[in-house]
C-alpha positions as CSV (number, residue, x, y, z in Angstrom):
1,M,20.5,13.8,29.3
2,H,21.3,13.7,32.9
3,E,21.2,10.2,34.3
4,D,17.7,9.1,33.2
5,I,16.2,12.6,32.8
6,R,16.0,14.1,29.4
7,L,16.7,17.8,29.7
8,Q,14.6,19.8,27.2
9,G,13.8,23.4,26.5
10,S,15.7,26.4,27.6
11,T,15.9,26.0,31.4
12,D,18.3,28.5,32.8
13,I,21.6,26.9,33.7
14,Q,23.9,28.6,36.2
15,V,27.6,28.1,36.5
16,S,29.9,28.4,39.5
17,T,33.6,28.3,39.0
18,S,37.0,28.7,40.7
19,A,38.6,32.1,40.3
20,A,40.9,31.1,37.5
21,I,38.1,30.2,35.1
22,D,36.0,32.7,33.1
23,A,32.8,30.9,32.2
24,T,29.8,32.1,30.3
25,I,26.5,30.4,29.7
26,R,25.5,30.8,26.0
27,H,22.2,30.1,24.4
28,S,21.7,28.9,20.8
29,E,18.5,28.2,18.9
30,L,20.2,26.5,15.9
31,V,18.3,23.3,15.1
32,D,17.0,23.2,18.7
33,N,17.2,25.2,21.8
34,R,20.4,24.5,23.8
35,N,22.5,26.1,26.5
36,W,26.2,25.7,26.3
37,L,29.2,26.7,28.4
38,Q,32.2,28.6,27.1
39,V,35.3,28.6,29.3
40,S,38.6,30.3,29.4
41,V,41.4,29.3,31.9
42,G,43.7,31.9,33.3
43,A,46.1,29.8,35.3
44,Q,47.9,26.4,35.1
45,G,46.6,23.4,37.1
46,R,43.3,21.8,38.0
47,H,40.2,24.0,38.2
48,S,36.6,23.2,38.5
49,A,33.2,24.5,37.4
50,E,29.7,23.4,38.6
51,L,26.6,23.4,36.4
52,W,23.3,24.0,38.3
53,L,19.7,23.7,37.2
54,G,17.9,25.6,40.0
55,D,19.0,24.0,43.2
56,S,20.2,20.8,41.6
57,L,23.9,20.2,40.8
58,V,23.9,18.7,37.3
59,E,27.6,18.3,36.8
60,E,31.0,19.2,38.2
61,I,33.6,19.7,35.5
62,D,37.4,19.5,36.2
63,I,39.5,21.4,33.7
64,F,43.3,21.5,33.6
65,G,44.9,24.7,32.4
66,V,48.1,23.9,30.4
67,P,50.8,26.0,28.7
68,S,51.3,25.8,24.9
69,S,54.5,23.8,25.5
70,M,52.2,20.8,26.4
71,I,51.3,20.5,22.8
72,A,53.2,17.5,21.5
73,G,51.3,16.8,18.3
74,V,48.4,17.8,16.0
75,E,45.9,15.3,14.8
76,L,43.9,16.1,11.7
77,I,40.5,14.4,11.5
78,D,38.9,14.1,8.1
79,G,35.5,12.5,7.6
80,D,35.2,9.7,5.0
81,A,32.2,9.8,2.7
82,T,29.7,7.0,3.5
83,N,27.6,7.4,0.4
84,P,27.9,8.9,-3.1
85,D,26.0,12.1,-2.2
86,E,28.7,13.0,0.3
87,L,31.5,12.7,-2.3
88,A,30.9,16.2,-3.6
89,G,30.4,19.4,-1.7
90,E,31.9,20.9,1.5
91,W,33.9,18.7,3.8
92,L,35.2,19.5,7.3
93,L,38.8,18.9,8.5
94,V,39.2,19.2,12.3
95,G,42.5,20.1,13.9
96,Q,43.1,18.7,17.4
97,A,46.1,19.5,19.6
98,V,47.3,16.6,21.8
99,A,49.6,16.1,24.7
100,E,52.4,13.6,24.8
101,D,50.0,10.9,26.1
102,K,47.6,11.7,23.2
103,Q,45.1,13.4,25.5
104,P,43.3,16.2,23.6
105,I,44.1,19.9,24.4
106,Y,41.2,22.1,23.7
107,G,41.0,25.8,22.8
108,V,43.7,25.8,20.1
109,D,43.3,27.7,16.9
110,F,45.6,26.6,14.1
111,E,47.3,28.4,11.2
112,W,46.3,26.6,8.0
113,A,48.1,26.5,4.6
114,L,47.8,24.9,1.2
115,P,50.9,24.5,-1.0
116,D,50.0,27.6,-3.0
117,R,48.1,29.6,-0.3
118,G,48.4,30.6,3.3
119,F,45.5,31.9,5.4
120,T,45.4,34.9,7.8
121,E,42.5,33.7,9.9
122,P,43.2,30.9,12.4
123,G,40.8,28.3,13.4
124,D,40.4,24.7,14.6
125,V,38.5,23.6,11.5
126,F,39.1,23.9,7.8
127,I,36.1,23.8,5.6
128,Y,36.9,22.8,2.1
129,E,35.3,21.9,-1.2
130,H,36.0,18.3,-1.9
131,D,36.5,17.5,-5.6
132,P,37.1,13.9,-6.5
133,E,38.5,15.2,-9.9
134,Q,41.3,17.2,-8.2
135,E,44.7,15.8,-7.5
136,F,45.6,15.3,-3.8
137,R,47.0,18.4,-2.1
138,K,48.5,18.7,1.3
139,I,46.8,20.9,3.9
140,T,49.0,21.9,6.9
141,A,47.7,22.9,10.3
142,R,50.3,24.5,12.7
143,A,50.1,25.7,16.3
144,Y,53.0,26.8,18.6
145,G,55.7,25.2,16.4
146,V,53.9,21.9,16.0
147,E,52.3,20.9,12.7
148,S,50.6,18.1,10.8
149,Q,49.7,17.6,7.2
150,I,47.0,15.6,5.4
151,S,46.5,15.0,1.7
152,V,43.0,15.6,0.4
153,R,41.3,16.3,-2.9
154,V,40.6,20.0,-2.3
155,A,39.4,22.6,-4.8
156,A,39.2,25.5,-2.3
157,G,38.8,26.0,1.4
158,E,38.9,28.4,4.4
159,P,39.7,28.1,8.1
160,A,37.0,28.6,10.7
161,S,36.7,28.3,14.4
162,S,34.3,26.2,16.5
163,N,35.8,27.7,19.7
164,D,33.0,30.3,19.8
165,T,30.0,28.2,18.7
166,S,28.2,25.2,20.0
167,L,27.8,23.6,16.5
168,T,29.7,20.4,17.3
169,C,28.8,19.9,20.9
170,S,27.2,16.8,22.1
171,V,27.1,14.6,25.2
172,T,25.7,11.1,25.0
173,G,25.8,8.8,28.0
174,G,28.9,7.7,29.9
175,P,31.4,10.1,31.4
176,S,31.4,13.6,30.0
177,P,33.9,14.0,27.2
178,W,35.1,17.2,28.8
179,A,35.6,15.9,32.3
180,L,39.3,16.4,33.2
181,G,39.8,18.1,29.9
182,L,43.0,20.0,29.1
183,L,42.4,23.6,28.1
184,L,45.1,25.8,26.6
185,L,45.7,28.9,28.9
186,G,43.8,32.0,27.9
187,L,42.0,30.5,25.0
188,R,38.3,29.6,24.7
189,R,36.6,26.4,23.8
190,R,33.0,25.4,23.7
191,R,31.4,23.0,26.1
192,R,27.8,21.9,26.1
193,A,25.9,22.0,29.3
């Protein structure tokens, strides 16, 4: 949605950026057709990108490039089951780096570990098999010397990255969630256009 106009189909979106931003328009046909913007910031400070549909400016995005030293904490977001059918099966644990003021820092992949297993592939999500019969086990997410742990009933799991996909992107009314977003220097994070 843009104001009161529902944007549908696969209209070509163009992006114009400042020199420090590498931006690529991607197209996905998963579930429905969508265009999304993948960005990488190469310098500290405030940068901008403009999204255009033909001759119409749809959105101007302000992005702050920040060094890894800005990471003050890691939040682990685990979904709670809302019905019995969700109690079994694969669950998703999301790692989110935050600054001192709790503002999210995007584009961070984490090292993940269970008490008896480390993983070589980094990612910002951990997909695990929830098993209510298992004892609680701690999952650790670590990035740039900062870590967090959460205890879950996990049978098995693997890290994955949403930084190169548009699977979790959505924008619904109000200010864009990525306006004035902090993006770790040199790393990529998805953004929906």
